[in-house]
Each structure stands twice: as C-alpha cells, then as structure tokens.
N, CA, C, O and the ligand as a Tripos MOL2 file, in Angstrom:
@<TRIPOS>MOLECULE
protein
  273   271    69     0     0
PROTEIN
NO_CHARGES

@<TRIPOS>ATOM
      1 N          95.1810   78.4780   43.4170 N.3       1 MET1
      2 CA         95.5610   77.8920   44.7030 C.3       1 MET1
      3 C          95.2670   76.3930   44.7130 C.2       1 MET1
      4 O          94.2220   75.9420   44.2450 O.2       1 MET1
      5 N          96.1800   75.6660   45.2360 N.am      2 ASN2
      6 CA         95.9370   74.2330   45.3950 C.3       2 ASN2
      7 C          95.5170   73.9550   46.8190 C.2       2 ASN2
      8 O          96.2640   74.1950   47.7680 O.2       2 ASN2
      9 N          94.3300   73.4550   46.9490 N.am      3 ASP3
     10 CA         93.8560   73.1050   48.2870 C.3       3 ASP3
     11 C          93.2820   71.7010   48.2230 C.2       3 ASP3
     12 O          92.0690   71.4970   48.2790 O.2       3 ASP3
     13 N          94.1670   70.7610   48.1070 N.am      4 GLU4
     14 CA         93.7200   69.3680   48.0140 C.3       4 GLU4
     15 C          93.7210   68.7390   49.3910 C.2       4 GLU4
     16 O          94.7090   68.7960   50.1240 O.2       4 GLU4
     17 N          92.6080   68.1480   49.7200 N.am      5 ARG5
     18 CA         92.5380   67.4590   51.0020 C.3       5 ARG5
     19 C          92.3520   65.9670   50.7370 C.2       5 ARG5
     20 O          91.4790   65.5600   49.9710 O.2       5 ARG5
     21 N          93.1810   65.1740   51.3790 N.am      6 PRO6
     22 CA         92.9900   63.7250   51.2110 C.3       6 PRO6
     23 C          91.6580   63.3070   51.8130 C.2       6 PRO6
     24 O          91.3140   63.7160   52.9220 O.2       6 PRO6
     25 N          90.9090   62.4900   51.0780 N.am      7 SER7
     26 CA         89.5970   62.1060   51.5500 C.3       7 SER7
     27 C          89.6190   60.7650   52.2710 C.2       7 SER7
     28 O          88.6240   60.3460   52.8630 O.2       7 SER7
     29 N          90.7690   60.0970   52.2140 N.am      8 SER8
     30 CA         90.8420   58.7910   52.8780 C.3       8 SER8
     31 C          90.9710   58.9750   54.3840 C.2       8 SER8
     32 O          91.5360   59.9700   54.8360 O.2       8 SER8
     33 N          90.4630   58.0430   55.1570 N.am      9 PRO9
     34 CA         90.5670   58.1430   56.6120 C.3       9 PRO9
     35 C          92.0040   57.9330   57.0660 C.2       9 PRO9
     36 O          92.7730   57.2800   56.3610 O.2       9 PRO9
     37 N          92.3800   58.4540   58.1980 N.am     10 PRO10
     38 CA         93.7390   58.2660   58.6960 C.3      10 PRO10
     39 C          94.0280   56.8030   58.9880 C.2      10 PRO10
     40 O          93.1900   56.0780   59.5240 O.2      10 PRO10
     41 N          95.2150   56.3930   58.6270 N.am     11 GLN11
     42 CA         95.5950   54.9930   58.8620 C.3      11 GLN11
     43 C          96.8440   54.9780   59.7370 C.2      11 GLN11
     44 O          97.9080   55.4550   59.3440 O.2      11 GLN11
     45 N          96.6850   54.4260   60.9110 N.am     12 ASP12
     46 CA         97.8060   54.4360   61.8480 C.3      12 ASP12
     47 C          98.9350   53.5290   61.4390 C.2      12 ASP12
     48 O         100.0600   53.6850   61.9130 O.2      12 ASP12
     49 N          98.6550   52.5770   60.5610 N.am     13 THR13
     50 CA         99.7030   51.6470   60.1660 C.3      13 THR13
     51 C         100.6570   52.2480   59.1530 C.2      13 THR13
     52 O         101.7610   51.7370   58.9600 O.2      13 THR13
     53 N         100.2470   53.3240   58.5060 N.am     14 MET14
     54 CA        101.1080   53.9390   57.5190 C.3      14 MET14
     55 C         101.8490   55.1410   58.0880 C.2      14 MET14
     56 O         101.3510   55.8470   58.9650 O.2      14 MET14
     57 N         103.0350   55.3510   57.5720 N.am     15 MET15
     58 CA        103.7790   56.5390   57.9470 C.3      15 MET15
     59 C         103.0690   57.7680   57.3980 C.2      15 MET15
     60 O         102.8250   57.8780   56.1970 O.2      15 MET15
     61 N         102.7520   58.6660   58.2760 N.am     16 GLN16
     62 CA        102.0590   59.8710   57.8540 C.3      16 GLN16
     63 C         103.0720   60.9830   57.5730 C.2      16 GLN16
     64 O         104.0610   61.1430   58.2880 O.2      16 GLN16
     65 N         102.8070   61.7150   56.5550 N.am     17 HIS17
     66 CA        103.6180   62.8890   56.2500 C.3      17 HIS17
     67 C         102.7120   64.1110   56.2560 C.2      17 HIS17
     68 O         102.0550   64.4380   55.2680 O.2      17 HIS17
     69 N         102.7040   64.7490   57.3710 N.am     18 GLU18
     70 CA        101.9180   65.9780   57.4710 C.3      18 GLU18
     71 C         102.8880   67.1220   57.6950 C.2      18 GLU18
     72 O         103.4640   67.2810   58.7710 O.2      18 GLU18
     73 N         103.0490   67.9020   56.6580 N.am     19 VAL19
     74 CA        104.0240   68.9850   56.6840 C.3      19 VAL19
     75 C         103.3370   70.2970   57.0220 C.2      19 VAL19
     76 O         102.2790   70.6160   56.4810 O.2      19 VAL19
     77 N         103.9460   71.0460   57.9130 N.am     20 CYS20
     78 CA        103.4730   72.3990   58.1600 C.3      20 CYS20
     79 C         104.6860   73.2910   58.3570 C.2      20 CYS20
     80 O         105.8220   72.8200   58.3120 O.2      20 CYS20
     81 N         104.4540   74.5470   58.5700 N.am     21 LEU21
     82 CA        105.5510   75.5110   58.6990 C.3      21 LEU21
     83 C         105.7020   75.9270   60.1450 C.2      21 LEU21
     84 O         104.7340   76.0070   60.9020 O.2      21 LEU21
     85 N         106.9380   76.1870   60.5010 N.am     22 ARG22
     86 CA        107.2310   76.5940   61.8670 C.3      22 ARG22
     87 C         108.1320   77.8130   61.8280 C.2      22 ARG22
     88 O         109.0990   77.8510   61.0660 O.2      22 ARG22
     89 N         107.8260   78.7960   62.6320 N.am     23 ARG23
     90 CA        108.6960   79.9710   62.6630 C.3      23 ARG23
     91 C         109.8810   79.7160   63.5620 C.2      23 ARG23
     92 O         109.7460   79.1920   64.6680 O.2      23 ARG23
     93 N         111.0460   80.0940   63.0680 N.am     24 VAL24
     94 CA        112.2770   79.8840   63.8100 C.3      24 VAL24
     95 C         112.9730   81.2230   64.0220 C.2      24 VAL24
     96 O         113.2630   81.9380   63.0640 O.2      24 VAL24
     97 N         113.2290   81.5460   65.2410 N.am     25 GLN25
     98 CA        113.9870   82.7550   65.5860 C.3      25 GLN25
     99 C         113.4510   84.0030   64.9090 C.2      25 GLN25
    100 O         114.2210   84.8040   64.3800 O.2      25 GLN25
    101 N         112.1760   84.1680   64.9220 N.am     26 GLN26
    102 CA        111.5220   85.4000   64.4760 C.3      26 GLN26
    103 C         111.5920   85.6760   62.9780 C.2      26 GLN26
    104 O         110.5880   86.0710   62.3850 O.2      26 GLN26
    105 N         112.7530   85.4800   62.3490 N.am     27 HIS27
    106 CA        112.8780   85.8860   60.9530 C.3      27 HIS27
    107 C         113.0100   84.7030   59.9950 C.2      27 HIS27
    108 O         113.1660   84.9020   58.7900 O.2      27 HIS27
    109 N         112.9490   83.4990   60.5020 N.am     28 PHE28
    110 CA        113.1190   82.3430   59.6470 C.3      28 PHE28
    111 C         111.8980   81.4370   59.7300 C.2      28 PHE28
    112 O         111.1880   81.3940   60.7340 O.2      28 PHE28
    113 N         111.6890   80.7330   58.6590 N.am     29 VAL29
    114 CA        110.6040   79.7680   58.6110 C.3      29 VAL29
    115 C         111.1590   78.4350   58.1250 C.2      29 VAL29
    116 O         112.0010   78.3810   57.2290 O.2      29 VAL29
    117 N         110.6730   77.3770   58.7320 N.am     30 GLN30
    118 CA        111.1760   76.0350   58.4410 C.3      30 GLN30
    119 C         109.9610   75.1370   58.2340 C.2      30 GLN30
    120 O         108.9640   75.2570   58.9470 O.2      30 GLN30
    121 N         110.0470   74.2450   57.2660 N.am     31 ALA31
    122 CA        108.9910   73.2540   57.0800 C.3      31 ALA31
    123 C         109.3130   72.0420   57.9580 C.2      31 ALA31
    124 O         110.4550   71.5860   58.0060 O.2      31 ALA31
    125 N         108.3230   71.5440   58.6290 N.am     32 VAL32
    126 CA        108.5170   70.3630   59.4840 C.3      32 VAL32
    127 C         107.4830   69.3190   59.1130 C.2      32 VAL32
    128 O         106.3350   69.6460   58.8150 O.2      32 VAL32
    129 N         107.8980   68.0500   59.1330 N.am     33 CYS33
    130 CA        106.9960   66.9580   58.7960 C.3      33 CYS33
    131 C         106.8080   66.0590   60.0110 C.2      33 CYS33
    132 O         107.6970   65.9510   60.8550 O.2      33 CYS33
    133 N         105.6740   65.4310   60.0920 N.am     34 SER34
    134 CA        105.3700   64.5290   61.2050 C.3      34 SER34
    135 C         106.2800   63.3010   61.2010 C.2      34 SER34
    136 O         106.3700   62.6050   62.2130 O.2      34 SER34
    137 N         106.9650   63.0180   60.0710 N.am     35 CYS35
    138 CA        107.9020   61.8870   60.0150 C.3      35 CYS35
    139 C         109.2300   62.2410   60.6290 C.2      35 CYS35
    140 O         110.0800   61.3700   60.8140 O.2      35 CYS35
    141 N         109.4260   63.5030   60.9500 N.am     36 GLY36
    142 CA        110.6950   63.9240   61.5480 C.3      36 GLY36
    143 C         111.5550   64.7360   60.6080 C.2      36 GLY36
    144 O         112.5830   65.2790   61.0110 O.2      36 GLY36
    145 N         111.1360   64.8220   59.3470 N.am     37 TRP37
    146 CA        111.9190   65.5930   58.3760 C.3      37 TRP37
    147 C         111.7850   67.0870   58.6570 C.2      37 TRP37
    148 O         110.7320   67.5790   59.0630 O.2      37 TRP37
    149 N         112.8890   67.7850   58.4270 N.am     38 LEU38
    150 CA        112.8970   69.2330   58.5880 C.3      38 LEU38
    151 C         113.5610   69.8400   57.3530 C.2      38 LEU38
    152 O         114.5410   69.2970   56.8430 O.2      38 LEU38
    153 N         113.0410   70.9370   56.8830 N.am     39 SER39
    154 CA        113.7390   71.6680   55.8430 C.3      39 SER39
    155 C         114.7760   72.5800   56.5190 C.2      39 SER39
    156 O         114.8010   72.7210   57.7410 O.2      39 SER39
    157 N         115.6110   73.1810   55.7010 N.am     40 ALA40
    158 CA        116.4780   74.2090   56.2410 C.3      40 ALA40
    159 C         115.6200   75.4040   56.6310 C.2      40 ALA40
    160 O         114.5500   75.6250   56.0640 O.2      40 ALA40
    161 N         116.0980   76.1680   57.5990 N.am     41 ALA41
    162 CA        115.3950   77.3830   57.9720 C.3      41 ALA41
    163 C         115.6210   78.4220   56.8900 C.2      41 ALA41
    164 O         116.7600   78.7030   56.5160 O.2      41 ALA41
    165 N         114.5420   78.9890   56.3900 N.am     42 ARG42
    166 CA        114.6210   79.9520   55.2940 C.3      42 ARG42
    167 C         114.1320   81.3150   55.7500 C.2      42 ARG42
    168 O         113.2260   81.4300   56.5760 O.2      42 ARG42
    169 N         114.7450   82.3280   55.2020 N.am     43 ARG43
    170 CA        114.2800   83.6690   55.4920 C.3      43 ARG43
    171 C         112.9570   83.9500   54.7650 C.2      43 ARG43
    172 O         112.1400   84.7600   55.2030 O.2      43 ARG43
    173 N         112.7820   83.2520   53.6470 N.am     44 SER44
    174 CA        111.5760   83.4260   52.8600 C.3      44 SER44
    175 C         110.5410   82.3740   53.2150 C.2      44 SER44
    176 O         110.7990   81.1730   53.1350 O.2      44 SER44
    177 N         109.3880   82.8360   53.6010 N.am     45 GLU45
    178 CA        108.3070   81.9180   53.9590 C.3      45 GLU45
    179 C         107.8810   81.0750   52.7520 C.2      45 GLU45
    180 O         107.5760   79.8910   52.8870 O.2      45 GLU45
    181 N         107.8660   81.7090   51.5610 N.am     46 SER46
    182 CA        107.4100   80.9740   50.3880 C.3      46 SER46
    183 C         108.4100   79.8930   49.9810 C.2      46 SER46
    184 O         108.0270   78.8500   49.4520 O.2      46 SER46
    185 N         109.7040   80.1530   50.2330 N.am     47 LEU47
    186 CA        110.7240   79.1550   49.9170 C.3      47 LEU47
    187 C         110.5830   77.9280   50.8410 C.2      47 LEU47
    188 O         110.6500   76.7860   50.3870 O.2      47 LEU47
    189 N         110.3910   78.1850   52.1120 N.am     48 ALA48
    190 CA        110.1600   77.0900   53.0580 C.3      48 ALA48
    191 C         108.8830   76.3420   52.6960 C.2      48 ALA48
    192 O         108.8240   75.1160   52.7930 O.2      48 ALA48
    193 N         107.8690   77.0840   52.2800 N.am     49 ALA49
    194 CA        106.6110   76.4450   51.8850 C.3      49 ALA49
    195 C         106.8170   75.5680   50.6700 C.2      49 ALA49
    196 O         106.2510   74.4780   50.5950 O.2      49 ALA49
    197 N         107.6300   76.0290   49.7000 N.am     50 ASP50
    198 CA        107.9150   75.2120   48.5140 C.3      50 ASP50
    199 C         108.6000   73.9090   48.9000 C.2      50 ASP50
    200 O         108.2490   72.8460   48.3870 O.2      50 ASP50
    201 N         109.5590   73.9830   49.7890 N.am     51 GLU51
    202 CA        110.2750   72.7810   50.1940 C.3      51 GLU51
    203 C         109.3440   71.8290   50.9310 C.2      51 GLU51
    204 O         109.3930   70.6150   50.7280 O.2      51 GLU51
    205 N         108.5090   72.3820   51.7760 N.am     52 GLY52
    206 CA        107.5630   71.5390   52.4940 C.3      52 GLY52
    207 C         106.5730   70.8840   51.5630 C.2      52 GLY52
    208 O         106.2110   69.7210   51.7370 O.2      52 GLY52
    209 N         106.1420   71.6340   50.5810 N.am     53 ARG53
    210 CA        105.1840   71.0950   49.6070 C.3      53 ARG53
    211 C         105.8430   69.9940   48.8010 C.2      53 ARG53
    212 O         105.2260   68.9630   48.5330 O.2      53 ARG53
    213 N         107.0870   70.2020   48.4140 N.am     54 ASP54
    214 CA        107.8230   69.1690   47.6700 C.3      54 ASP54
    215 C         107.8980   67.8780   48.4680 C.2      54 ASP54
    216 O         107.7000   66.7920   47.9240 O.2      54 ASP54
    217 N         108.1850   67.9970   49.7590 N.am     55 HIS55
    218 CA        108.2870   66.8030   50.6100 C.3      55 HIS55
    219 C         106.9370   66.1080   50.6700 C.2      55 HIS55
    220 O         106.8700   64.8860   50.5400 O.2      55 HIS55
    221 N         105.8830   66.8470   50.8610 N.am     56 ALA56
    222 CA        104.5540   66.2650   50.9420 C.3      56 ALA56
    223 C         104.1810   65.5590   49.6490 C.2      56 ALA56
    224 O         103.6110   64.4680   49.6740 O.2      56 ALA56
    225 N         104.5000   66.1760   48.5230 N.am     57 ILE57
    226 CA        104.1970   65.5670   47.2040 C.3      57 ILE57
    227 C         105.0120   64.3000   47.0310 C.2      57 ILE57
    228 O         104.4950   63.2760   46.5810 O.2      57 ILE57
    229 N         106.2840   64.3700   47.3870 N.am     58 LEU58
    230 CA        107.1910   63.2250   47.2050 C.3      58 LEU58
    231 C         106.7140   61.9950   47.9710 C.2      58 LEU58
    232 O         106.8240   60.8720   47.4770 O.2      58 LEU58
    233 N         106.1910   62.2020   49.1610 N.am     59 TYR59
    234 CA        105.7920   61.0680   49.9910 C.3      59 TYR59
    235 C         104.2840   60.8860   50.0790 C.2      59 TYR59
    236 O         103.7890   60.1020   50.8890 O.2      59 TYR59
    237 N         103.5590   61.6180   49.2360 N.am     60 GLY60
    238 CA        102.1070   61.4740   49.2390 C.3      60 GLY60
    239 C         101.4640   61.9600   50.5190 C.2      60 GLY60
    240 O         100.4220   61.4530   50.9340 O.2      60 GLY60
    241 N         102.0740   62.9240   51.1300 N.am     61 GLY61
    242 CA        101.5390   63.4320   52.3750 C.3      61 GLY61
    243 C         100.6810   64.6760   52.1810 C.2      61 GLY61
    244 O         100.2510   64.9930   51.0720 O.2      61 GLY61
    245 N         100.4520   65.3550   53.2650 N.am     62 ALA62
    246 CA         99.6260   66.5540   53.2320 C.3      62 ALA62
    247 C         100.4480   67.7620   53.6300 C.2      62 ALA62
    248 O         101.2840   67.7020   54.5320 O.2      62 ALA62
    249 N         100.1970   68.8460   52.9450 N.am     63 PHE63
    250 CA        100.9170   70.0720   53.2700 C.3      63 PHE63
    251 C          99.9340   71.1250   53.7390 C.2      63 PHE63
    252 O          98.8870   71.3490   53.1320 O.2      63 PHE63
    253 N         100.3020   71.7650   54.8380 N.am     64 ARG64
    254 CA         99.4540   72.7970   55.4070 C.3      64 ARG64
    255 C         100.2570   74.0990   55.4610 C.2      64 ARG64
    256 O         101.2320   74.2280   56.2010 O.2      64 ARG64
    257 N          99.8150   75.0380   54.6600 N.am     65 GLU65
    258 CA        100.5650   76.2860   54.6010 C.3      65 GLU65
    259 C         100.1080   77.1940   55.7530 C.2      65 GLU65
    260 O          99.3510   78.1470   55.5680 O.2      65 GLU65
    261 N         100.5880   76.8640   56.9050 N.am     66 GLU66
    262 CA        100.1340   77.5370   58.1160 C.3      66 GLU66
    263 C         101.3190   77.5590   59.0740 C.2      66 GLU66
    264 O         101.9090   76.5120   59.3420 O.2      66 GLU66
    265 N         101.6630   78.6810   59.5710 N.am     67 ILE67
    266 CA        102.8120   78.7530   60.4670 C.3      67 ILE67
    267 C         102.3720   78.5090   61.8930 C.2      67 ILE67
    268 O         101.4900   79.1910   62.4140 O.2      67 ILE67
    269 N         102.9940   77.5350   62.5120 N.am     68 ILE68
    270 CA        102.6310   77.2100   63.8970 C.3      68 ILE68
    271 C         103.6310   77.7830   64.8670 C.2      68 ILE68
    272 O         103.4870   77.6090   66.0780 O.2      68 ILE68
    273 ZN        107.6570   63.3530   55.9480 Zn       69 ZN69
@<TRIPOS>BOND
     1     1     2 1
     2     2     3 1
     3     3     4 2
     4     3     5 am
     5     5     6 1
     6     6     7 1
     7     7     8 2
     8     7     9 am
     9     9    10 1
    10    10    11 1
    11    11    12 2
    12    11    13 am
    13    13    14 1
    14    14    15 1
    15    15    16 2
    16    15    17 am
    17    17    18 1
    18    18    19 1
    19    19    20 2
    20    19    21 am
    21    21    22 1
    22    22    23 1
    23    23    24 2
    24    23    25 am
    25    25    26 1
    26    26    27 1
    27    27    28 2
    28    27    29 am
    29    29    30 1
    30    30    31 1
    31    31    32 2
    32    31    33 am
    33    33    34 1
    34    34    35 1
    35    35    36 2
    36    35    37 am
    37    37    38 1
    38    38    39 1
    39    39    40 2
    40    39    41 am
    41    41    42 1
    42    42    43 1
    43    43    44 2
    44    43    45 am
    45    45    46 1
    46    46    47 1
    47    47    48 2
    48    47    49 am
    49    49    50 1
    50    50    51 1
    51    51    52 2
    52    51    53 am
    53    53    54 1
    54    54    55 1
    55    55    56 2
    56    55    57 am
    57    57    58 1
    58    58    59 1
    59    59    60 2
    60    59    61 am
    61    61    62 1
    62    62    63 1
    63    63    64 2
    64    63    65 am
    65    65    66 1
    66    66    67 1
    67    67    68 2
    68    67    69 am
    69    69    70 1
    70    70    71 1
    71    71    72 2
    72    71    73 am
    73    73    74 1
    74    74    75 1
    75    75    76 2
    76    75    77 am
    77    77    78 1
    78    78    79 1
    79    79    80 2
    80    79    81 am
    81    81    82 1
    82    82    83 1
    83    83    84 2
    84    83    85 am
    85    85    86 1
    86    86    87 1
    87    87    88 2
    88    87    89 am
    89    89    90 1
    90    90    91 1
    91    91    92 2
    92    91    93 am
    93    93    94 1
    94    94    95 1
    95    95    96 2
    96    95    97 am
    97    97    98 1
    98    98    99 1
    99    99   100 2
   100    99   101 am
   101   101   102 1
   102   102   103 1
   103   103   104 2
   104   103   105 am
   105   105   106 1
   106   106   107 1
   107   107   108 2
   108   107   109 am
   109   109   110 1
   110   110   111 1
   111   111   112 2
   112   111   113 am
   113   113   114 1
   114   114   115 1
   115   115   116 2
   116   115   117 am
   117   117   118 1
   118   118   119 1
   119   119   120 2
   120   119   121 am
   121   121   122 1
   122   122   123 1
   123   123   124 2
   124   123   125 am
   125   125   126 1
   126   126   127 1
   127   127   128 2
   128   127   129 am
   129   129   130 1
   130   130   131 1
   131   131   132 2
   132   131   133 am
   133   133   134 1
   134   134   135 1
   135   135   136 2
   136   135   137 am
   137   137   138 1
   138   138   139 1
   139   139   140 2
   140   139   141 am
   141   141   142 1
   142   142   143 1
   143   143   144 2
   144   143   145 am
   145   145   146 1
   146   146   147 1
   147   147   148 2
   148   147   149 am
   149   149   150 1
   150   150   151 1
   151   151   152 2
   152   151   153 am
   153   153   154 1
   154   154   155 1
   155   155   156 2
   156   155   157 am
   157   157   158 1
   158   158   159 1
   159   159   160 2
   160   159   161 am
   161   161   162 1
   162   162   163 1
   163   163   164 2
   164   163   165 am
   165   165   166 1
   166   166   167 1
   167   167   168 2
   168   167   169 am
   169   169   170 1
   170   170   171 1
   171   171   172 2
   172   171   173 am
   173   173   174 1
   174   174   175 1
   175   175   176 2
   176   175   177 am
   177   177   178 1
   178   178   179 1
   179   179   180 2
   180   179   181 am
   181   181   182 1
   182   182   183 1
   183   183   184 2
   184   183   185 am
   185   185   186 1
   186   186   187 1
   187   187   188 2
   188   187   189 am
   189   189   190 1
   190   190   191 1
   191   191   192 2
   192   191   193 am
   193   193   194 1
   194   194   195 1
   195   195   196 2
   196   195   197 am
   197   197   198 1
   198   198   199 1
   199   199   200 2
   200   199   201 am
   201   201   202 1
   202   202   203 1
   203   203   204 2
   204   203   205 am
   205   205   206 1
   206   206   207 1
   207   207   208 2
   208   207   209 am
   209   209   210 1
   210   210   211 1
   211   211   212 2
   212   211   213 am
   213   213   214 1
   214   214   215 1
   215   215   216 2
   216   215   217 am
   217   217   218 1
   218   218   219 1
   219   219   220 2
   220   219   221 am
   221   221   222 1
   222   222   223 1
   223   223   224 2
   224   223   225 am
   225   225   226 1
   226   226   227 1
   227   227   228 2
   228   227   229 am
   229   229   230 1
   230   230   231 1
   231   231   232 2
   232   231   233 am
   233   233   234 1
   234   234   235 1
   235   235   236 2
   236   235   237 am
   237   237   238 1
   238   238   239 1
   239   239   240 2
   240   239   241 am
   241   241   242 1
   242   242   243 1
   243   243   244 2
   244   243   245 am
   245   245   246 1
   246   246   247 1
   247   247   248 2
   248   247   249 am
   249   249   250 1
   250   250   251 1
   251   251   252 2
   252   251   253 am
   253   253   254 1
   254   254   255 1
   255   255   256 2
   256   255   257 am
   257   257   258 1
   258   258   259 1
   259   259   260 2
   260   259   261 am
   261   261   262 1
   262   262   263 1
   263   263   264 2
   264   263   265 am
   265   265   266 1
   266   266   267 1
   267   267   268 2
   268   267   269 am
   269   269   270 1
   270   270   271 1
   271   271   272 2
@<TRIPOS>SUBSTRUCTURE
     1 MET1         2 RESIDUE 1 A MET
     2 ASN2         6 RESIDUE 1 A ASN
     3 ASP3        10 RESIDUE 1 A ASP
     4 GLU4        14 RESIDUE 1 A GLU
     5 ARG5        18 RESIDUE 1 A ARG
     6 PRO6        22 RESIDUE 1 A PRO
     7 SER7        26 RESIDUE 1 A SER
     8 SER8        30 RESIDUE 1 A SER
     9 PRO9        34 RESIDUE 1 A PRO
    10 PRO10       38 RESIDUE 1 A PRO
    11 GLN11       42 RESIDUE 1 A GLN
    12 ASP12       46 RESIDUE 1 A ASP
    13 THR13       50 RESIDUE 1 A THR
    14 MET14       54 RESIDUE 1 A MET
    15 MET15       58 RESIDUE 1 A MET
    16 GLN16       62 RESIDUE 1 A GLN
    17 HIS17       66 RESIDUE 1 A HIS
    18 GLU18       70 RESIDUE 1 A GLU
    19 VAL19       74 RESIDUE 1 A VAL
    20 CYS20       78 RESIDUE 1 A CYS
    21 LEU21       82 RESIDUE 1 A LEU
    22 ARG22       86 RESIDUE 1 A ARG
    23 ARG23       90 RESIDUE 1 A ARG
    24 VAL24       94 RESIDUE 1 A VAL
    25 GLN25       98 RESIDUE 1 A GLN
    26 GLN26      102 RESIDUE 1 A GLN
    27 HIS27      106 RESIDUE 1 A HIS
    28 PHE28      110 RESIDUE 1 A PHE
    29 VAL29      114 RESIDUE 1 A VAL
    30 GLN30      118 RESIDUE 1 A GLN
    31 ALA31      122 RESIDUE 1 A ALA
    32 VAL32      126 RESIDUE 1 A VAL
    33 CYS33      130 RESIDUE 1 A CYS
    34 SER34      134 RESIDUE 1 A SER
    35 CYS35      138 RESIDUE 1 A CYS
    36 GLY36      142 RESIDUE 1 A GLY
    37 TRP37      146 RESIDUE 1 A TRP
    38 LEU38      150 RESIDUE 1 A LEU
    39 SER39      154 RESIDUE 1 A SER
    40 ALA40      158 RESIDUE 1 A ALA
    41 ALA41      162 RESIDUE 1 A ALA
    42 ARG42      166 RESIDUE 1 A ARG
    43 ARG43      170 RESIDUE 1 A ARG
    44 SER44      174 RESIDUE 1 A SER
    45 GLU45      178 RESIDUE 1 A GLU
    46 SER46      182 RESIDUE 1 A SER
    47 LEU47      186 RESIDUE 1 A LEU
    48 ALA48      190 RESIDUE 1 A ALA
    49 ALA49      194 RESIDUE 1 A ALA
    50 ASP50      198 RESIDUE 1 A ASP
    51 GLU51      202 RESIDUE 1 A GLU
    52 GLY52      206 RESIDUE 1 A GLY
    53 ARG53      210 RESIDUE 1 A ARG
    54 ASP54      214 RESIDUE 1 A ASP
    55 HIS55      218 RESIDUE 1 A HIS
    56 ALA56      222 RESIDUE 1 A ALA
    57 ILE57      226 RESIDUE 1 A ILE
    58 LEU58      230 RESIDUE 1 A LEU
    59 TYR59      234 RESIDUE 1 A TYR
    60 GLY60      238 RESIDUE 1 A GLY
    61 GLY61      242 RESIDUE 1 A GLY
    62 ALA62      246 RESIDUE 1 A ALA
    63 PHE63      250 RESIDUE 1 A PHE
    64 ARG64      254 RESIDUE 1 A ARG
    65 GLU65      258 RESIDUE 1 A GLU
    66 GLU66      262 RESIDUE 1 A GLU
    67 ILE67      266 RESIDUE 1 A ILE
    68 ILE68      270 RESIDUE 1 A ILE
    69 ZN69       273 GROUP 0 **** ****
C-alpha cells in the first residue's frame, strides 16, 4: 500500500491538487480534484481510484482513497 503524506505545510499561493473519490448515482464512482478536475464516472471504484491517483501524481498533489 502506498500511503505517502506530504510533509510540507499547505501553501495558499500554489494550486492544490487534492483528489478524492465521490460516489455518483449509487453505482458509479468519480475522482474529483480540488483544482476542478473530474474523472469520468466509473462503475469500478478501483478504476476511478487509478485515474485519481494518476492525476495526483501528475500534478504533485495528494490522493485520498476515500469516498465522500
Ligand atoms: Zn487537480
């Protein structure tokens, strides 16, 4: 399991990428980022998580595998 937490303090001047998962219409899961990015809604939670993780890695953000 990868559980990396950024140790740097939050910086308001930088664009933050905090990705988490959101349930859509009961059977779908979508990754959402604080920058406004959204993944496609996926039937597979792990697929949506992969896309969200990719986005977080790409922009140096944080990914939270937690459905809100
Ligand atoms: Zn983002």
